C-alpha positions, 0 to 999 in steps of 0.5 A, spaced: 502 870 592 501 877 595 508 877 598 512 874 592 518 878 591 519 876 584 516 873 578 521 867 579 518 866 586 511 867 584 512 861 578 515 857 584 509 858 588 504 856 582 508 850 581 507 848 588 500 849 588 499 845 581 503 839 584 499 839 590 493 838 586 496 832 583 499 829 590 496 822 592 501 821 598 503 824 605 510 824 603 509 827 596 505 833 600 511 833 605 516 834 599 511 840 596 511 843 603 519 843 603 519 846 596 514 851 598 518 853 604 525 854 601 522 858 595 518 863 599 524 864 604 525 871 601 518 873 603 518 870 610 518 877 614 512 879 609 508 873 610 509 873 618 506 880 618 500 877 614 499 872 619 502 874 626 498 879 630 501 886 631 507 886 636 508 879 635 515 877 633 516 873 627 519 866 629 526 865 628 529 862 622 533 855 623 540 856 622 540 852 615 535 856 613 538 863 615 544 861 611 540 860 605 536 866 606 543 870 607 546 867 601 540 869 597 539 876 599 547 877 597 545 875 590 548 869 590 542 866 586 545 869 580 551 864 580 548 858 583 545 856 576 552 856 573 554 851 578 550 845 574 543 843 573 537 846 576 533 842 581 528 841 577 532 839 571 536 834 576 529 831 578 527 830 571 533 826 569 532 822 576 524 821 573 527 819 566 533 815 569 537 818 563 540 824 562 535 829 559 539 835 561 546 836 561 550 841 565 554 846 562 562 845 561 565 852 563 571 854 560 573 857 567 575 854 574 569 855 579 574 859 583 575 864 577 567 864 576 566 866 584 571 871 584 567 875 579 561 876 585 566 878 591 563 883 595 565 886 601 558 889 602 554 882 603 560 879 607 562 874 601 568 878 601 572 872 598 572 867 592 571 861 597 566 864 601 562 866 594 563 859 592 561 855 598 555 860 599 552 858 592 554 851 593 550 851 599 544 854 595 544 849 590 544 843 595 538 846 599 534 847 592 536 840 590 534 837 597 527 841 596 525 838 589 520 833 590 522 829 584 529 829 588 526 827 594 522 822 591 528 819 588 533 819 594 527 816 598 527 810 593 534 809 594 534 809 601 528 804 602 532 800 597 539 800 601 538 802 608 538 797 613 537 797 621 542 794 626 542 794 633 548 793 638 547 792 646 549 797 651 553 794 657 546 794 661 543 790 655 548 785 654 547 783 661 539 783 661 537 781 654 538 773 654 535 769 649 528 769 653 527 776 654 521 779 650 527 784 646 532 778 646 531 777 638 533 784 637 539 784 641 544 784 636 541 785 629 546 786 623 544 790 617 537 788 616 533 791 610 527 796 612 523 792 607 524 786 612 520 789 617 514 788 614 508 784 617 513 784 624 512 787 631 520 788 631 521 795 631 516 796 637 521 791 641 527 795 638 524 802 640 522 800 647 529 797 648 532 803 646 528 807 650 530 803 656 537 803 655 538 796 653 540 797 645 543 802 640 540 802 634 543 805 627 539 806 621 543 808 615 546 805 608 552 802 611 559 803 609 561 803 602 554 802 600 552 809 600 557 811 595 556 805 591 549 804 591 546 812 592 551 817 591 554 814 584 547 813 581 545 820 583 552 823 581 551 819 574 545 824 572 548 830 575 555 831 573 558 832 566 561 827 562 567 832 560 574 830 561 578 836 561 581 838 568 576 844 568 571 839 567 573 835 573 574 841 577 567 843 576 564 835 577 568 835 584 564 841 586 557 838 583 559 832 587 560 836 593 553 839 592 550 833 591 553 830 597 551 836 602 544 835 599 543 828 601 547 827 607 546 834 611 539 835 608 535 829 605 538 823 609 536 826 616 529 827 613 529 820 610 531 817 617 525 820 621 521 818 615 523 811 615 523 811 623 515 813 623 514 808 617 517 802 621 513 805 627 506 805 624 507 798 620 509 795 627 503 798 631 499 796 625 501 789 626 501 789 633 494 791 633 492 786 628 495 781 633 492 784 639 485 784 635 486 777 634 487 776 641 480 780 643 477 776 637 478 769 640 475 772 647 469 775 643 468 769 639 468 764 645 462 759 644 457 759 650 456 753 654 451 748 651 449 741 653 445 736 650 439 732 652 441 725 654 441 720 648 439 726 643 442 731 639 438 737 642 441 742 647 438 743 654 434 750 653 435 752 660 442 751 662 444 752 670 451 753 671 455 752 678 461 757 678 466 756 683 472 761 685 478 759 689 480 764 695 485 764 700 481 764 706 484 764 713 483 769 719 490 772 719 492 779 717 495 776 710 489 772 708 483 773 704 476 771 702 474 764 702 472 760 696 465 761 693 460 758 689 454 760 686 448 758 682 446 761 676 440 760 672 439 760 664 439 768 664 445 769 668 441 771 675 444 768 681 440 763 685 444 762 691 451 762 693 455 759 698 462 761 702 467 755 703 472 756 708 474 749 708 475 749 701 480 755 701 487 756 702 493 752 699 492 745 696 495 739 693 499 741 687 498 737 680 501 730 680 501 729 688 498 723 691 491 724 693 490 725 701 484 721 702 476 721 701 474 729 702 468 726 706 473 723 711 477 729 712 476 733 718 478 739 715 474 739 709 468 734 711 463 740 713 464 744 706 464 737 702 457 736 705 454 743 704 457 743 697 453 736 696 447 739 698 448 745 694 448 741 688 442 736 690 438 742 691 440 746 684 441 740 680 447 744 675 448 742 668 456 744 669 460 746 674 466 751 672 472 752 676 476 758 675 483 757 673 486 762 678 492 758 679 495 752 681 491 752 688 485 751 683 487 744 681 485 741 688 479 745 688 477 742 682 479 735 685 474 736 691 468 738 686 470 731 682 470 728 689 463 731 691 460 729 684 463 722 685 460 721 692 453 723 689 454 718 684 455 713 689 450 715 694 445 717 690 445 713 683 438 716 682 440 723 682 444 723 675 438 719 672 433 725 674 438 730 670 436 731 663 443 731 661 445 724 665 451 727 668 454 733 671 460 736 667 466 739 671 471 743 667 476 749 668 475 755 665 479 762 665 477 767 670 481 773 667 475 776 664 471 774 670 476 778 675 476 784 671 468 784 671 468 783 678 472 790 679 467 794 675 462 799 678 456 795 675 458 789 678 459 792 685 452 795 684 449 789 682 452 784 687 454 789 693 453 785 699 456 778 698 463 780 697 468 780 691 469 773 691 462 772 689 462 777 684 468 773 681 464 767 681 458 770 678 462 773 672 465 766 671 458 763 670 456 768 666 462 767 662 460 760 660 453 762 659 454 768 654 462 770 654 461 776 649 456 780 654 461 779 659 467 782 655 462 787 652 461 789 659 468 791 660 468 796 655 464 802 659 467 808 661 472 805 665 475 801 659 477 795 664 478 791 657 484 794 656 487 791 662 487 784 659 494 781 658 493 779 651 499 782 648 506 783 651 507 789 647 500 792 648 503 798 652 507 800 646 500 803 643 496 808 646 489 806 650 485 810 645 488 806 639 487 800 643 480 801 644 478 803 637 481 796 635 477 793 641 470 796 639 471 794 631 472 787 634 466 787 638 462 790 633 464 785 628 462 779 633 456 782 636 453 783 629 455 776 627 451 773 633 446 778 633 442 781 640 436 778 643 433 784 645 427 781 649 432 777 653 437 783 654 431 787 657 430 782 662 437 781 663 441 787 665 448 784 665 447 783 657 445 790 656 452 792 654 451 788 647 446 793 644 451 799 644 455 795 639 449 793 634 450 797 627 447 804 627 447 804 635 452 806 640 452 807 648 446 813 648 441 810 643 442 803 646 441 805 653 434 809 650 432 802 646 433 798 652 430 802 657 424 803 652 423 795 651 423 795 659 417 800 660 413 795 655 408 790 658 412 784 660 418 788 658 418 785 651 417 787 644 413 782 639 417 784 632 422 788 629 417 793 626 414 794 633 421 796 635 421 802 629 414 804 629 412 804 637 418 805 641 419 812 638 427 811 639 430 811 632 429 814 626 428 810 619 436 810 617 438 808 624 433 802 624 435 800 617 442 799 620 440 796 626 434 792 624 437 785 622 441 785 628 436 785 633 433 778 634 426 778 637 425 771 641 420 769 646 423 771 653 420 770 660 413 768 662 409 774 658 411 771 651 409 764 652 403 764 648 405 770 643 406 768 636 412 771 633 414 772 626 420 767 625 424 772 620 425 776 626 430 771 629 434 771 622 439 775 619 434 777 613 433 784 613 426 787 614 427 790 607 428 783 604 422 780 607 418 780 601 424 776 597 424 771 603 417 770 603 417 769 595 423 764 596 419 760 602 413 760 597 417 757 591 420 752 596 414 749 599 408 750 594 408 743 591 407 740 598 403 745 602 397 748 599 396 753 605 403 756 603 400 759 597 397 766 597 398 773 599 395 774 605 399 774 612 397 767 614 399 764 608 406 767 608 407 766 615 406 758 613 410 758 607 416 761 611 415 756 617 414 750 613 421 752 609 424 753 616 422 746 618 424 743 611 430 746 609 432 741 604 426 744 600 430 751 600 436 748 598 434 745 592 432 752 589 436 755 584 438 762 586 441 764 580 435 763 576 431 767 581 436 773 581 436 773 573 428 774 574 429 780 579 434 783 575 430 783 569 423 785 573 426 790 578 432 792 574 437 790 580 444 790 580 449 784 580 449 784 588 442 781 588 445 774 587 449 774 594 443 777 598 439 772 595 444 766 597 444 769 604 437 769 605 436 762 602 441 760 608 438 764 613 432 760 612 436 753 612 439 755 619 436 762 622 441 765 626 446 759 626 451 759 631 458 761 628 462 760 634 462 753 635 462 748 640 464 750 647 469 744 648 473 743 655 480 745 655 486 741 653 491 739 658 496 744 655 490 750 655 489 748 663 497 748 664 497 755 661 491 757 665 494 755 671 501 757 670 500 764 667 497 771 668 493 770 661 499 772 656 505 768 657 508 763 663 515 764 661 516 757 661 521 756 655 525 750 653 532 752 655 530 758 660 534 759 666 530 758 673 531 757 680 528 751 683 527 749 690 528 742 692 521 739 695 523 732 695 529 727 694 527 720 691 532 715 689 532 717 681 529 724 681 529 730 685 522 734 686 522 741 686 518 747 685 519 753 681 516 760 682 509 760 683 509 753 686 510 750 679 512 742 680 519 740 676 523 734 676 530 733 675 532 726 674 539 723 676 542 723 669 541 731 669 544 732 676 551 733 674 556 733 669 563 731 673 560 724 675 557 718 672 549 718 674 550 711 677 555 713 682 550 719 684 547 719 691 541 724 690 540 725 698 547 727 699 547 732 693 540 735 695 536 737 701 529 739 702 529 747 701 535 747 697 535 752 692 538 750 685 540 753 679 537 749 673 535 750 666 528 748 663 529 741 658 522 740 657 515 742 659 510 736 659 503 739 660 499 733 660 503 730 666 503 738 669 511 737 670 517 741 668 523 737 666 530 741 668 537 740 668 543 742 673 549 739 669 554 744 668 555 744 661 548 745 660 548 751 664 554 754 661 551 752 654 548 759 652 550 759 645 545 753 643 539 757 646 541 764 643 541 760 636 535 756 637 531 762 640 534 768 636 538 766 630 533 761 628 527 766 629 531 772 626 536 771 620 539 777 621 541 776 628 548 776 629 551 771 634 558 773 636 564 769 633 569 766 638 574 772 636 568 777 638 567 773 644 574 773 646 575 781 645 568 782 649 571 778 654 578 782 654 574 788 654 570 786 660 576 784 664 579 791 663 573 795 665 573 790 671 580 791 673 579 799 672 573 799 676 577 795 682 581 801 683 578 804 689 575 811 688 578 815 694 576 822 696 583 825 697 584 832 695 591 833 693 594 836 687 599 830 686 593 825 687 590 821 682 585 815 682 589 811 677 591 804 677 599 803 676 599 802 669 594 808 668 599 812 672 605 810 668 602 812 662 600 819 665 607 820 666 610 818 660 614 823 657 615 827 664 621 830 667 625 826 672 622 827 679 615 828 677 610 823 681 603 821 682 600 819 688 595 813 687 590 808 691 594 802 693 592 795 691 594 793 698 588 796 702 585 803 704 590 804 709 596 805 704 597 809 698 601 808 692 607 812 689 609 812 681 615 816 680 619 818 674 627 816 674 632 814 670 633 807 672 629 802 676 630 804 684 634 799 688 629 795 692 627 799 698 628 805 695 621 807 695 
């Protein structure tokens, strides 16, 4: 305002400030900023003088802005209002969707009016230059008017579409099974159809890799019909005279310049940014869901034989496969560890004889492991290991197909134990030992952390992996939380195919949000954490805490006698590590339970192991007393013993608590204490916590299904790529009479039956041993994936291999309605274009420097000489080889044979 050069500019700036106070969206603020920049262009130098230090040059204005400022300084602002409606008037028409303002119909033509403002001094020395300059001013002002921008934005979002076409490289790379295959060839997909999808990230990444070209616009005649005609109807005059038509033509040109040159590029940038933001949001939602699946994985629980009660002190044996061997390319041997219920390693075992490549799923057994000289020593060691430590479960890390044989070996040892020592299983309170696969993705990452290396420094990486695997069974959430330290190893988990499109910082925020939710729903056993250092990372995700406060809290508990606390109030009043506000935030999520021998004879408040907030203990006691008053006389009274008895009895007999009417209690509290309507939800929460204190929300830890095992053993945690219809290379491993056994990449077993070997011959005529030999590589297509049988069905028939259209429709067109499948005519044109390029590329590019030599084919040379004088000629490469040259000459008629 201090440097405004006119009253008009001052009013415009004030209008921008007033509009800024009413803006509610980022787009509205951006529109106001655009108008502000336009209305203050004449005072740019003065504003630069106020904001830049002495001796600093003002920034150079953009070319379009400089053109507007030049016209304005030349005084063309006086003619601009005569050309039609002002930007503000046009904006009102658009807001109201009818012509509130009409342009003035002049009696002279636009050129005649412009001629009155011709000046040799300003540089606008002709009527045409004056008219063009004034039209540009109006176009810029129209494009900067917030109401106009908002209206064009609405039209753009309604009618704009996005299309993609593959580049030559993308045409070869993007098959229906490629991660970006579904966006290879989109046709006019409306922008609104991208909501709740990740497709734009695929398009942007494919574009960055040079695989597709993207077009975002209102295509064809839709721009004129759906955009320009609607805008023009509210901007031009309804006059029918020739002069009015001239003026309307000028107005249409100004409006199209405003839209096409000024607004459209801005709309495209905004649309791309919005599409990117929406796609990232959807991707992060799916990424968070994958993290949540890991965070909400239930801990392993096993029931006592012939009982519904769970074993309290679960012992886990974890086994991780290793390649073993003594060669240079070998690796660590298979390792087994025993963990107690607190996740501490009790013992470990290296198993070199159970290392290395094993039999593939579905193959025949190689006999008794105890009779196999290559394995019997380690088989006996594992058997003694199990007898000594009596684990309740044996978990095998699903690190690849070799782990299949390792699990089979563990089952063989268990079965031998049952046969040779039947009393062993009866001595176990569970009556048996469960053996199962589990994913080792998180365990492998945990083994690579600095904390793991510090804790298990001498036993090697394979033992660390086994410890991480076993702890993932006992408390998977704690192992996942331990990957969220300074190294942020959790971000290396392959959870989503597009996760690399989002920055690590943004993904880490999503991980932290998920873990905060999971940890506070499950709660943190503070005493157990103080005695089990590997579980300490959980505390930082408790509400109100963080890495610093969590470390101080765990350290303070560890310094107390027995490394424990007896109540939540003791945490607040005696540890001196948190203020009241922090305690109010974290109190209900810190569980106080017995942990360790020091707490065996201590009496704890059972409400400290519930989700009930300490501030609401009085309500919980009142509910418990109301529930138990008719049966337990000792529960009445205001002394601590009576209140403790009431809560204890209520938890022992939850049916009494469920019979209470919480709505009646809420009405009394609202009347007595003046509480709000939310009191009923808190009372119901308290009621259910008394019924099921800190009830486990993560469910049962069931063994993985066949399909899950297949996925774990054949993938890296995200996708194994075994999709129906995909082309693969198979290596023949064995030929039978009716089928051919093969191995895919990674050793995945596959089968080709007789009916899918050939398209040209009848199946009953085929002799498979004559067609295939062991070690032969075959090009095949996946027909089916039988995860239960652990086999992939393939076909080698030529018509199956050539039928790409079927799978393009199945995997692209059926998934994406705007995916365009090429018609036969388009395919023929594409094939012809490819042949032409191939033919052109077949001409050798010879490094000959001569004024008459060109790297042309014969047709290209003839085309280049078309119209040249007789006798003109071109030397060119010869199709007969590099030792010859071709010659094309302009003559009157075809030369006689042998003339050239």
